[in-house]
C-alpha positions as CSV (number, residue, x, y, z in Angstrom):
1,M,-25.4,-27.6,70.1
2,A,-25.9,-25.3,67.1
3,V,-28.2,-23.0,69.0
4,E,-25.9,-22.5,72.0
5,R,-22.8,-21.4,70.2
6,T,-25.5,-19.0,68.1
7,E,-26.5,-17.7,71.3
8,A,-23.3,-17.5,72.9
9,L,-21.9,-15.5,70.1
10,A,-24.9,-13.3,70.4
11,D,-24.2,-12.8,74.6
12,V,-20.5,-11.6,73.2
13,R,-21.3,-9.1,70.4
14,D,-24.1,-7.5,72.8
15,D,-22.2,-7.7,76.2
16,G,-19.8,-4.4,77.2
17,G,-16.5,-6.8,77.3
18,G,-15.2,-5.1,74.1
19,K,-12.2,-2.3,73.7
20,P,-12.9,0.8,75.0
21,D,-15.1,3.1,72.2
22,G,-11.9,5.8,71.7
23,A,-10.0,3.0,71.0
24,V,-12.0,1.6,68.1
25,V,-12.5,5.4,67.1
26,R,-9.3,5.9,66.9
27,D,-8.9,2.8,64.8
28,A,-11.2,3.3,62.8
29,L,-10.2,7.1,61.8
30,G,-6.9,5.6,61.6
31,V,-8.2,3.5,58.8
32,G,-10.7,5.9,57.3
33,I,-7.9,8.9,56.7
34,A,-5.4,6.4,55.7
35,V,-7.0,5.1,52.8
36,G,-9.4,8.2,52.3
37,L,-6.8,10.1,50.9
38,S,-5.9,7.9,47.9
39,G,-9.1,9.3,46.5
40,F,-6.7,11.9,45.1
41,A,-4.9,9.2,43.2
42,F,-8.3,8.4,41.7
43,G,-9.5,12.3,40.5
44,V,-6.3,12.6,39.2
45,T,-6.0,9.3,37.5
46,S,-9.8,9.8,36.6
47,A,-9.5,13.3,35.0
48,G,-6.4,12.1,33.2
49,S,-8.4,9.0,31.5
50,G,-10.9,11.8,29.8
51,L,-13.9,11.8,32.3
52,T,-15.0,15.1,33.4
53,L,-15.4,16.7,36.5
54,L,-18.6,15.8,37.7
55,Q,-18.0,12.2,36.3
56,T,-15.5,11.5,38.2
57,C,-17.5,12.9,41.5
58,A,-20.5,11.4,41.0
59,L,-18.4,7.7,41.0
60,S,-17.0,8.5,43.9
61,L,-20.1,9.9,45.5
62,L,-23.0,6.4,43.9
63,V,-20.3,3.8,43.6
64,F,-17.3,4.6,46.0
65,T,-15.9,1.3,46.1
66,G,-12.2,2.1,45.2
67,A,-10.8,-1.1,43.3
68,S,-14.1,-0.8,41.1
69,Q,-13.0,3.1,40.6
70,F,-9.8,2.3,39.7
71,A,-10.5,-0.8,37.3
72,L,-13.3,1.3,35.4
73,V,-11.5,4.7,34.9
74,G,-8.4,2.1,34.4
75,A,-10.0,0.0,31.6
76,L,-11.0,3.7,29.9
77,A,-7.7,4.9,29.6
78,V,-6.0,2.1,27.5
79,G,-8.8,2.3,25.2
80,G,-11.1,0.0,26.4
81,S,-14.8,-0.3,25.7
82,P,-17.2,1.3,27.9
83,F,-19.4,-1.9,28.5
84,T,-15.7,-4.5,29.8
85,A,-14.9,-1.3,31.7
86,A,-18.3,-1.3,33.4
87,A,-18.5,-5.1,33.9
88,G,-15.1,-5.7,35.2
89,A,-15.7,-2.8,37.8
90,F,-19.3,-4.6,38.5
91,F,-17.3,-8.0,39.2
92,L,-15.1,-6.4,41.5
93,G,-17.4,-4.6,43.3
94,V,-19.7,-7.7,43.8
95,R,-18.0,-8.7,47.3
96,N,-19.6,-6.2,49.0
97,A,-22.9,-7.9,48.5
98,F,-20.9,-10.8,50.5
99,Y,-19.7,-8.3,53.0
100,G,-23.6,-7.1,53.4
101,L,-24.8,-11.0,54.3
102,R,-22.3,-10.7,56.8
103,L,-22.3,-7.6,58.4
104,S,-26.3,-7.2,58.8
105,Q,-26.2,-10.5,61.3
106,L,-23.4,-8.4,62.7
107,L,-24.2,-4.9,63.2
108,A,-28.1,-5.6,62.9
109,L,-29.7,-2.2,62.1
110,P,-32.9,-0.9,62.3
111,R,-34.5,-1.6,58.7
112,A,-35.0,2.0,57.7
113,V,-31.2,2.5,58.7
114,R,-29.7,-0.3,56.4
115,P,-30.3,1.1,53.0
116,F,-28.2,4.2,53.7
117,A,-25.3,1.7,55.9
118,A,-25.4,-0.1,52.4
119,Q,-23.3,2.8,51.0
120,W,-20.4,2.0,53.0
121,V,-20.4,-1.9,52.7
122,I,-16.4,-1.7,51.3
123,D,-13.5,-3.8,52.2
124,E,-12.2,-0.7,55.2
125,T,-16.0,-0.9,57.1
126,T,-16.3,-4.6,56.9
127,A,-12.1,-5.1,58.2
128,V,-12.9,-2.4,61.2
129,S,-16.1,-4.0,62.6
130,L,-15.0,-7.9,62.0
131,A,-12.1,-7.1,63.9
132,Q,-14.5,-5.4,66.9
133,P,-15.6,-8.4,69.4
134,T,-18.6,-7.0,70.7
135,R,-21.9,-5.8,68.7
136,R,-21.3,-2.0,70.1
137,G,-17.9,-1.4,68.7
138,A,-18.5,-3.1,65.4
139,R,-21.4,-0.5,65.1
140,I,-18.8,2.4,65.9
141,G,-16.0,0.8,63.9
142,F,-18.5,0.7,61.2
143,L,-19.8,4.2,61.9
144,V,-16.4,5.8,62.1
145,T,-14.8,4.2,58.8
146,G,-17.5,4.5,57.0
147,L,-18.3,8.6,57.8
148,S,-14.3,9.3,57.6
149,L,-13.7,7.5,54.9
150,Y,-17.0,8.9,52.6
151,L,-16.2,12.5,53.5
152,L,-12.2,12.6,52.6
153,W,-12.3,10.3,49.6
154,N,-15.0,12.2,48.2
155,L,-13.2,15.3,49.2
156,T,-9.7,13.8,47.9
157,T,-11.4,12.9,44.4
158,L,-12.4,16.6,43.7
159,L,-9.0,17.9,44.5
160,G,-7.0,14.8,42.6
161,A,-9.3,16.0,39.2
162,L,-9.3,19.9,40.2
163,G,-5.2,19.4,39.9
164,A,-4.7,16.8,37.5
165,D,-3.9,19.6,34.6
166,A,-0.9,20.9,36.8
167,I,0.0,17.7,37.9
168,G,0.1,16.5,34.0
169,D,1.3,12.9,33.5
170,T,-0.8,10.6,35.8
171,D,1.8,7.7,34.2
172,A,5.2,9.8,35.1
173,W,3.9,9.9,39.0
174,G,2.7,6.5,39.8
175,L,-0.4,8.1,40.4
176,D,-2.6,5.1,38.8
177,A,-0.7,2.6,40.8
178,A,-2.1,3.6,44.3
179,G,-5.3,2.7,44.3
180,P,-4.6,-0.6,43.7
181,A,-1.8,-0.8,46.3
182,V,-3.9,0.2,48.8
183,F,-6.4,-2.6,47.9
184,L,-4.0,-5.1,47.6
185,A,-2.2,-4.1,50.8
186,L,-6.2,-4.8,52.5
187,L,-6.8,-7.7,50.7
188,A,-3.0,-10.0,51.5
189,P,-3.6,-10.3,55.4
190,M,-6.9,-11.8,54.5
191,L,-5.4,-14.5,52.6
192,R,-4.7,-17.0,55.5
193,T,-5.9,-20.3,53.8
194,G,-4.3,-22.7,50.8
195,T,-7.2,-22.2,48.8
196,E,-7.8,-18.4,49.2
197,R,-3.8,-17.9,48.3
198,T,-4.3,-20.4,45.2
199,V,-7.3,-18.3,44.1
200,A,-5.0,-15.3,44.2
201,G,-2.3,-16.7,42.7
202,L,-4.8,-18.1,39.4
203,A,-6.5,-15.0,39.6
204,V,-3.0,-12.8,39.0
205,L,-1.5,-15.0,36.6
206,L,-4.7,-15.2,34.2
207,G,-5.0,-11.3,34.4
208,L,-1.6,-10.1,33.8
209,G,-0.9,-13.1,31.3
210,L,-4.1,-12.3,29.3
211,L,-2.6,-8.6,29.1
212,P,-1.2,-8.7,25.7
213,V,-3.8,-10.3,23.9
214,L,-7.3,-9.3,25.2
215,P,-8.8,-6.2,25.0
216,A,-8.8,-3.6,27.8
217,G,-11.0,-5.0,30.8
218,V,-11.4,-8.6,29.5
219,P,-8.6,-10.1,32.0
220,V,-10.5,-8.7,35.0
221,L,-13.5,-10.5,33.5
222,V,-11.4,-13.6,33.1
223,A,-9.7,-13.6,36.2
224,A,-12.8,-13.9,37.7
225,L,-13.3,-17.1,36.8
226,A,-10.1,-18.4,39.2
227,A,-12.3,-18.5,41.9
228,P,-14.7,-21.3,40.5
229,A,-11.9,-23.3,39.3
230,V,-10.0,-23.8,41.9
231,L,-13.0,-25.1,43.8
232,W,-13.9,-27.2,41.3
233,A,-10.3,-28.6,41.3
234,Q,-10.3,-29.2,44.9
235,G,-14.1,-30.9,44.8
236,R,-12.9,-33.3,42.3
237,K,-9.8,-33.7,44.6
238,S,-12.0,-34.6,47.5
239,A,-14.2,-36.9,45.3
240,S,-11.2,-38.9,44.2
241,R,-10.0,-39.3,47.6
242,G,-13.5,-40.5,48.8
243,D,-13.5,-42.8,46.2
244,M,-9.7,-44.3,47.1
245,A,-10.8,-44.9,50.6
246,E,-13.9,-46.9,49.4
247,E,-11.9,-49.0,47.5
248,D,-9.2,-49.6,50.6
249,R,-12.5,-50.9,52.5
């Protein structure tokens, strides 16, 4: 039965019954342009936190995962050590590895292409790809979203870094909040189950509650413990229910 379901899913992904290519391209461009423009805020924030133009542009070219980039420069801006800043950015970026596991099955790209495609495995490309009912649509969505977002993000990062001096205090403009706001807007619709909402809520409480007492960057690391803590508590709860059921028998 499991084999039949897997084969049926593969047939759905490979057939031509999905959305027209033009509709997929339009949706992908909408996401790529909307999110890509926030690279300007990153460029301004990064330059304002003391990074050079070359360092700022290198982060967007090589790292290319907005939430991690904002976490890194945000921690540095408030005096955090490079180690804690990098560690916080790393833990935020780990989610992309799990995206890659799912997308590798969905897109089924040739092995020679996968190392290059891995650079574009981020929240936005994953969301657009998973929204398509066919493999062709998923591939088009991934390509268009990744290409448009990568080009625009890096262009606006450059413009933001160059214009940082003219803008002045980024805190006064609120541009430092643009990246996290975009990330939260993408994350919120994914919190469908009670477990996911509990993890998110506990992470927020840990992160915000520990800001006054821990060095910059460390609260993000502690907030990452929300997921295993909630899963452990649920496991204990399920075990307790199982023991009660056995006693009733």
